[in-house]
N, C-alpha and C positions, 0 to 999 in steps of 0.2 A: 813597798807601799803602793797602793793603787788609789788614784784620785779620780772619782767619777763626778765630783761636785762641779757644777757650772762656774760658780764664783765662790771663793772661799777665802775668809780672812783668818789668819793664824797669828796670835799674839806673840810678843817677844818672849824668849826663854822657854817656849813650849817645845817638847820633843815628842816624836812619834816613832815607836819601834817598828821593826820589820814585819812585813806581811800583814799590815793593817790596811783595811779598805775604808775609805771615806767616800760615801755615796751622796746622800742628800743632806749635806752639812753646809750651813752658811757661815758659822763662825766658831772659833775655838779661842778662848781667852789666853792671857799671859800665864806663864809658870805652870802649864799643864803637863802632866806625865801620862802618856798613853802607851800601854803595853803592847807586846807582840800579839799578832793574830786577832786583833779586834775588828769588829764590823760596826761601823758607825753610820747610821742612816739606812738601815735595812727597811725596804718598803713593806708596808703592812698589807695593803690591799691589791696586790698584783693579780689576784684572781677574784672573780665575782662570787662572793660567798652567799649571796641571796638569789642567785639565778638557779635554773634547773641543775646545772653542773658547774663545777669550778674550772673545767677544762676549756682551753681557748678555741676548741672547734666551733663554739657558739658564735664567735665574732671574727673568725678568720675566714675571709672570702665570702662573707655573708653581709646582709644589709645592717646587721647589728654592729655596734661598736662598744668597746669597754675601755675607758680611759680613767683610771683612778686618780683622784686628787692626791697629790703628794706634797707634804710639807717638810721643811728643813729641820734638822737638829741644830740646836744652839748649845754650846758648852761654855760655861762661865770661866772665871779665872781660878787658878790653883786647884784644878780638878785632877784627880788621879783615877785613871781607868785601868783596871787590872787585866792581865793576860786573858785573851780569849773572850772578853766581854762583848755583848751585842747590844747596841742601842738602836731601837726602832725609830723610824722617821717620825718627825713631829715632836720629839721629846726635847725638853729644855733641862739640861743638867746644871743646877745652880752652883754658884761660886763656892769653892772649898769642899765640894762633895767628893766622896770616894765611892767608886763602883767596883765591887769585888770581882775577883777572877771568875770568869765564865758566867757572870750574871747576865740575865736578859732583861733589859730595861724597856718597858712598854709605856711608862707614865713618867711625868715630870718628877725630877729629884730636887727636893728643897736644898737651899744653901747649907753647906756643912753637914749634910746627912751622909751616913754610910749605908749603902744599899747592897744587898746580896740576894742570891737565889734566882729561881725560875718559876714564876716571874719575880723580878727584883722587888724587894720590900725594904723599908727603912728598918735597919737593925738597931741603930743608935745615932746620936749626933756627936760630932767631934768635940764640941764645947758646949757649955751651958748657954741658954738663950741670950743672956746679957752680953756674953763674950762674942757670940755670933753677931749680934747687933753692932757691937763696936768694931769687929773685923770688917763687916760690910761698910760701915760708915768711914772707916779709915782709908779704904781703897789703897791699901799698902802695895798692891801689885803695880801701881802707877809710879812708885818711888824708885829712885836710883839704887842699884844693888849695893854700891859702896856704903850708902847711908844705912840700908837695911842690915848689912853685915856687922855694923857697929852696935846693934841692938841685942837685947836678950831674946833671941829668936826661939829659945827653948821655953820661954815663959811669956806667952802672948799677953797676959794681963799686965805684965811689967812693961812690955814694949809698946803696947797700944797707945797710952797717953802721949808718949813722945812722937809716935808716928802721926797721931792726929794733930798735935800742936805744931809740928815742923814739916808736915807733908808738902805744903806749897813751896817750901824752899828746896825741896829735894826731889822734884818730879823728873823722871827719866824722859829723854827725848830720843826717838829712833827714826831712821830713814825707812820709808816704806819701800819694800821690794815688790816688783811685779814678776811673777814667774809664769811663763807661757810655754807652749810646745816649741817655740822658736828660741827660747833661752830665758835668761834672768837679767834684770836691770834694776838699778837703784833709781827711784823716782827723784825728780829735782828736789833740792833741799827746801824749797818753799813748801813742800808737802810733807816735811817731817811731822811725825804724829806723836800724840800722847793720849789716845783714847784707851 
């Protein structure tokens, strides 16, 4: 895995498979599943498309300069990104979304949408609109896993009322880790987080 991101927040229980590159990414939520060989944060405008040429000879060793504006990718919670997918810089992938294998995502993905293709388009949604609204309201990804495992996870409509009514009593708390080139350390317990 290659990290080019300057500062990146990755939520609890998220996993990222091998040979994935994280470039211009600011945050990845909790419970995300990111496949092999993905490229997240591919820059869109590395060459000037509205100049005489797209080649860098125009601004290399000349008075001209070209510095594209780059914006970060944000990935919500419970997002599944399939093998070999590419997400362009500046995209927000909504909570609960699924990005199909080898999809190229150039535009924001709504919560709980399934996108596929080149360019990626919404194929369908994982749940009906009223269930999506309840899932987002529940913020289930902030709950303790032990509490969640005691619910009907195979039937969101049955589990959601209990999550919503008991959520505050079952919030998970995690220590924040700082990972740098010099190593890894646990932040002081006063900084335990639950975002």
